[in-house]
N, CA, C and O of each residue as an XYZ file, in Angstrom:
408
protein
N     -22.620     -9.851     11.857
C     -21.572    -10.715     11.698
C     -20.435    -10.119     10.658
O     -19.223    -10.264     10.820
N     -21.056     -9.427      9.569
C     -20.085     -8.800      8.739
C     -19.240     -7.730      9.372
O     -18.058     -7.622      9.043
N     -19.789     -6.930     10.268
C     -18.993     -5.970     10.935
C     -17.920     -6.694     11.884
O     -16.830     -6.144     12.047
N     -18.179     -7.809     12.459
C     -17.150     -8.448     13.270
C     -16.040     -8.883     12.416
O     -14.880     -8.773     12.816
N     -16.350     -9.415     11.158
C     -15.292     -9.932     10.242
C     -14.343     -8.738      9.819
O     -13.119     -8.858      9.754
N     -15.010     -7.613      9.549
C     -14.147     -6.291      9.152
C     -13.210     -6.021     10.227
O     -12.021     -5.843      9.966
N     -13.643     -5.979     11.391
C     -12.888     -5.630     12.501
C     -11.738     -6.611     12.812
O     -10.621     -6.241     13.173
N     -12.116     -7.902     12.636
C     -11.056     -9.015     12.717
C     -10.027     -8.751     11.625
O      -8.837     -8.786     11.937
N     -10.387     -8.489     10.372
C      -9.554     -8.360      9.323
C      -8.705     -7.061      9.448
O      -7.552     -7.025      9.017
N      -9.285     -6.028     10.031
C      -8.578     -4.881     10.212
C      -7.413     -5.151     11.311
O      -6.257     -4.743     11.201
N      -7.887     -5.852     12.304
C      -6.873     -6.211     13.496
C      -5.608     -6.948     12.850
O      -4.453     -6.631     13.134
N      -5.955     -7.990     11.931
C      -4.995     -8.734     11.337
C      -3.998     -7.896     10.506
O      -2.775     -8.032     10.551
N      -4.690     -6.990      9.722
C      -3.775     -6.016      8.860
C      -3.017     -5.110      9.639
O      -1.886     -4.816      9.252
N      -3.525     -4.572     10.797
C      -2.697     -3.757     11.673
C      -1.537     -4.525     12.206
O      -0.417     -4.017     12.210
N      -1.748     -5.690     12.641
C      -0.710     -6.478     13.034
C       0.403     -6.763     12.068
O       1.590     -6.710     12.391
N      -0.069     -7.095     10.767
C       0.973     -7.219      9.692
C       1.712     -6.004      9.488
O       2.937     -6.039      9.371
N       1.028     -4.880      9.432
C       1.670     -3.582      9.384
C       2.702     -3.266     10.410
O       3.782     -2.773     10.085
N       2.386     -3.542     11.656
C       3.314     -3.332     12.687
C       4.509     -4.211     12.704
O       5.480     -3.860     13.374
N       4.534     -5.337     12.021
C       5.574     -6.125     11.964
C       6.619     -5.674     10.846
O       7.779     -6.088     10.833
N       6.124     -4.835      9.962
C       7.075     -4.230      8.979
C       7.932     -3.250      9.522
O       7.511     -2.582     10.467
N       9.143     -3.042      9.048
C      10.084     -1.977      9.578
C      10.306     -0.936      8.378
O      10.239     -1.235      7.186
N      10.523      0.067      8.785
C      10.936      1.213      7.805
C      12.299      1.646      8.069
O      12.720      1.882      9.202
N      13.028      1.751      6.924
C      14.392      2.241      7.011
C      14.481      3.769      6.658
O      14.105      4.144      5.548
N      14.933      4.586      7.509
C      15.136      6.009      7.198
C      13.902      6.548      6.739
O      13.143      5.870      6.046
N      13.648      7.706      7.072
C      12.388      8.406      6.592
C      12.520      8.855      5.050
O      13.581      9.305      4.616
N      11.488      8.717      4.336
C      11.434      9.172      2.972
C      10.209     10.041      2.853
O       9.300     10.012      3.682
N      10.220     10.817      1.787
C       9.018     11.716      1.502
C       8.165     11.123      0.537
O       8.651     10.822     -0.553
N       6.899     10.896      0.785
C       5.896     10.325     -0.090
C       4.576     10.799      0.169
O       4.323     11.351      1.240
N       3.702     10.632     -0.724
C       2.246     10.844     -0.567
C       1.486      9.847     -1.315
O       1.832      9.498     -2.444
N       0.401      9.353     -0.684
C      -0.405      8.357     -1.252
C      -1.865      8.805     -0.926
O      -2.270      8.991      0.221
N      -2.621      8.961     -2.076
C      -3.995      9.571     -1.926
C      -4.785      9.273     -3.042
O      -4.173      9.008     -4.076
N      -6.125      9.256     -3.067
C      -6.980      9.432     -1.765
C      -7.040      8.112     -1.103
O      -6.910      7.052     -1.715
N      -7.237      8.212      0.154
C      -7.268      7.082      1.069
C      -8.463      7.345      1.996
O      -8.388      8.272      2.803
N      -9.574      6.570      1.923
C      -9.837      5.367      0.996
C      -9.901      5.918     -0.404
O     -10.052      7.112     -0.665
N      -9.767      4.903     -1.320
C      -9.684      5.114     -2.818
C     -10.925      4.365     -3.345
O     -11.398      3.403     -2.739
N     -11.439      4.849     -4.509
C     -12.467      4.142     -5.189
C     -12.051      3.600     -6.530
O     -12.288      2.419     -6.784
N     -11.500      4.306     -7.332
C     -10.969      3.978     -8.631
C      -9.521      4.205     -8.969
O      -8.939      3.367     -9.658
N      -8.897      5.278     -8.534
C      -7.572      5.637     -8.804
C      -6.849      6.028     -7.485
O      -7.334      6.718     -6.588
N      -5.524      5.436     -7.516
C      -4.671      5.725     -6.383
C      -3.405      6.529     -6.887
O      -2.734      6.034     -7.793
N      -3.070      7.674     -6.373
C      -1.898      8.310     -6.735
C      -0.815      8.144     -5.637
O      -1.060      8.220     -4.432
N       0.447      7.903     -6.192
C       1.525      7.616     -5.304
C       2.641      8.632     -5.840
O       3.046      8.649     -7.002
N       3.050      9.427     -4.872
C       4.150     10.266     -5.238
C       5.305     10.076     -4.181
O       5.060      9.978     -2.979
N       6.624     10.028     -4.722
C       7.586      9.756     -3.709
C       8.891     10.525     -4.128
O       8.985     10.996     -5.261
N       9.772     10.632     -3.314
C      11.083     11.340     -3.538
C      11.918     10.376     -4.399
O      11.580      9.206     -4.581
N      13.009     10.924     -4.911
C      13.869     10.270     -5.858
C      14.462      8.909     -5.507
O      14.785      8.055     -6.332
N      14.573      8.805     -4.091
C      15.260      7.453     -3.619
C      14.249      6.256     -3.708
O      14.600      5.090     -3.524
N      13.053      6.612     -3.985
C      12.004      5.393     -4.085
C      11.816      5.133     -5.614
O      11.483      6.058     -6.354
N      12.018      3.942     -6.056
C      11.819      3.614     -7.431
C      10.969      2.396     -7.796
O      10.818      2.011     -8.955
N      10.401      1.792     -6.672
C       9.528      0.649     -6.921
C       8.366      0.668     -5.969
O       8.562      1.086     -4.828
N       7.120      0.237     -6.348
C       5.883      0.195     -5.543
C       5.384     -1.201     -5.595
O       5.243     -1.762     -6.682
N       5.115     -1.779     -4.489
C       4.418     -3.087     -4.441
C       3.214     -2.814     -3.693
O       3.254     -2.066     -2.716
N       2.066     -3.405     -4.105
C       0.882     -3.429     -3.286
C       0.558     -4.885     -2.998
O       0.492     -5.753     -3.868
N       0.343     -5.095     -1.572
C       0.049     -6.512     -1.217
C      -1.277     -6.283     -0.420
O      -1.611     -5.221      0.105
N      -2.026     -7.542     -0.418
C      -3.223     -7.598      0.315
C      -2.978     -8.069      1.694
O      -1.811     -8.293      2.016
N      -3.945     -8.249      2.561
C      -3.850     -8.598      3.861
C      -3.185    -10.003      4.055
O      -2.505    -10.256      5.050
N      -3.400    -10.829      3.132
C      -2.834    -12.147      3.197
C      -1.281    -12.136      2.732
O      -0.626    -13.170      2.862
N      -0.767    -11.116      2.258
C       0.612    -10.957      1.913
C       0.770    -11.239      0.445
O       1.908    -11.267     -0.024
N      -0.307    -11.455     -0.338
C      -0.172    -11.690     -1.681
C      -0.041    -10.418     -2.434
O      -0.872     -9.521     -2.289
N       1.090    -10.301     -3.322
C       1.434     -9.186     -4.153
C       0.354     -9.062     -5.293
O       0.172    -10.000     -6.070
N      -0.332     -7.930     -5.376
C      -1.308     -7.737     -6.399
C      -0.795     -6.603     -7.359
O      -1.481     -6.345     -8.349
N       0.186     -6.018     -7.164
C       0.936     -5.071     -8.061
C       2.339     -4.896     -7.789
O       2.701     -4.869     -6.612
N       3.189     -4.772     -8.732
C       4.614     -4.458     -8.579
C       5.028     -3.538     -9.720
O       5.123     -4.032    -10.843
N       5.263     -2.343     -9.548
C       5.419     -1.303    -10.614
C       6.744     -0.418    -10.276
O       7.056     -0.175     -9.111
N       7.432      0.005    -11.301
C       8.394      1.023    -11.244
C       7.677      2.343    -10.863
O       6.523      2.593    -11.212
N       8.433      3.147    -10.137
C       7.891      4.549     -9.712
C       8.969      5.384    -10.071
O      10.113      5.089     -9.726
N       8.695      6.513    -10.805
C       9.488      7.610    -11.116
C       8.706      8.866    -10.823
O       8.003      9.472    -11.632
N       8.934      9.195     -9.485
C       8.314     10.524     -8.924
C       6.793     10.421     -8.577
O       6.347     10.747     -7.477
N       5.997      9.917     -9.659
C       4.593      9.718     -9.407
C       4.080      8.571    -10.324
O       4.534      8.313    -11.439
N       3.077      7.925     -9.697
C       2.321      6.723    -10.337
C       0.979      6.846    -10.045
O       0.640      6.932     -8.865
N       0.052      6.869    -11.048
C      -1.379      6.820    -10.812
C      -1.858      5.497    -11.269
O      -1.616      5.137    -12.421
N      -2.571      4.691    -10.386
C      -2.968      3.345    -10.489
C      -4.366      3.255    -10.548
O      -5.028      3.971     -9.796
N      -4.962      2.420    -11.392
C      -6.290      2.043    -11.334
C      -6.544      1.001    -10.322
O      -5.819      0.007    -10.312
N      -7.550      1.137     -9.428
C      -7.860      0.072     -8.437
C      -9.196     -0.630     -8.784
O      -9.763     -1.349     -7.962
N      -9.660     -0.410     -9.970
C     -10.932     -0.936    -10.386
C     -10.904     -2.399    -10.205
O     -11.910     -2.933     -9.739
N      -9.815     -3.158    -10.533
C      -9.841     -4.625    -10.438
C      -9.429     -5.113     -9.082
O      -9.224     -6.311     -8.888
N      -9.312     -4.263     -8.193
C      -8.840     -4.665     -6.724
C     -10.241     -4.908     -6.131
O     -11.199     -4.196     -6.431
N     -10.324     -6.022     -5.211
C     -11.547     -6.200     -4.463
C     -11.457     -5.084     -3.286
O     -10.443     -4.448     -2.996
N     -12.773     -4.978     -2.649
C     -12.750     -3.996     -1.572
C     -11.949     -4.602     -0.451
O     -11.928     -5.824     -0.304
N     -11.317     -3.820      0.312
C     -10.540     -4.203      1.338
C      -9.261     -3.393      1.648
O      -9.012     -2.345      1.053
N      -8.473     -3.906      2.585
C      -7.260     -3.251      2.978
C      -6.008     -3.870      2.257
O      -5.843     -5.081      2.111
N      -5.095     -2.835      1.799
C      -3.890     -3.258      1.137
C      -2.796     -2.378      1.767
O      -3.052     -1.322      2.344
N      -1.589     -2.874      1.620
C      -0.352     -2.156      2.023
C       0.315     -1.689      0.701
O       0.492     -2.447     -0.252
N       0.649     -0.460      0.719
C       1.587      0.035     -0.361
C       2.927      0.054      0.089
O       3.173      0.791      1.044
N       3.919     -0.668     -0.452
C       5.210     -0.745     -0.012
C       6.126     -0.031     -0.913
O       6.094     -0.280     -2.118
N       6.970      0.867     -0.411
C       7.774      1.670     -1.255
C       9.350      1.198     -1.023
O       9.952      1.203      0.051
N       9.818      0.816     -2.230
C      11.261      0.240     -2.210
C      12.239      1.134     -2.839
O      11.869      1.900     -3.728
N      13.527      1.094     -2.425
C      14.589      1.926     -3.114
C      15.311      0.937     -4.206
O      14.954     -0.213     -4.462
N      16.349      1.613     -4.757
C      16.901      0.948     -5.902
C      17.652     -0.352     -5.630
O      18.037     -1.055     -6.565
N      17.864     -0.681     -4.329
C      18.443     -1.895     -3.724
C      17.351     -2.873     -3.476
O      17.624     -3.991     -3.040
N      16.086     -2.499     -3.739
C      14.877     -3.386     -3.438
C      14.734     -3.492     -1.970
O      14.252     -4.534     -1.525
N      15.100     -2.525     -1.138
C      14.963     -2.529      0.317
C      13.771     -1.662      0.703
O      13.652     -0.530      0.233
N      12.905     -2.171      1.537
C      11.723     -1.584      1.970
C      12.036     -0.251      2.645
O      12.826     -0.271      3.588
N      11.484      0.928      2.250
C      11.629      2.128      2.875
C      10.541      2.670      3.569
O      10.723      3.461      4.495
N       9.252      2.262      3.152
C       8.053      2.786      3.873
C       6.918      1.873      3.435
O       6.921      1.205      2.400
N       5.881      1.925      4.403
C       4.721      1.028      4.114
C       3.461      1.939      4.593
O       3.475      2.587      5.639
N       2.435      1.902      3.734
C       1.263      2.661      4.132
C       0.034      1.765      3.853
O       0.005      1.001      2.889
N      -0.937      1.887      4.700
C      -2.163      1.104      4.624
C      -3.164      1.862      3.791
O      -3.438      3.024      4.093
N      -3.709      1.282      2.788
C      -4.630      1.900      1.894
C      -6.009      1.110      1.843
O      -5.987     -0.118      1.768
N      -7.126      1.760      1.882
C      -8.401      1.121      1.823
C      -9.107      1.315      0.488
O      -9.279      2.445      0.033
N      -9.493      0.277     -0.105
C     -10.146      0.282     -1.460
C     -11.607     -0.028     -1.290
O     -11.973     -1.129     -0.879
N     -12.436      0.928     -1.602
C     -13.947      0.832     -1.580
C     -14.503      1.313     -2.899
O     -14.354      2.444     -3.361
N     -15.189      0.271     -3.465
C     -15.971      0.628     -4.713
C     -17.477      0.975     -4.606
O     -18.117      1.266     -5.616
């Protein structure tokens, strides 16, 4: 039963990700994925804000980004999250799915 719930949650998360649009390509790296304790986000200069949302759409983090950000995921529950990269106009430029496993 637990495996079925995971598959259903994963489907929901994939559908949420598919609904998001990305404006112009930007250069970024998010690693490691899956992550256990730390998540590194590196992005080009046009990206200056990072928001992390869970599958329900709840924002769990919203931080300024200047080239690189190293985040602790210790307080995050296990699951699927979306890292949203925004520009100086607060427009969404890219979204990446990240899995947190402790």
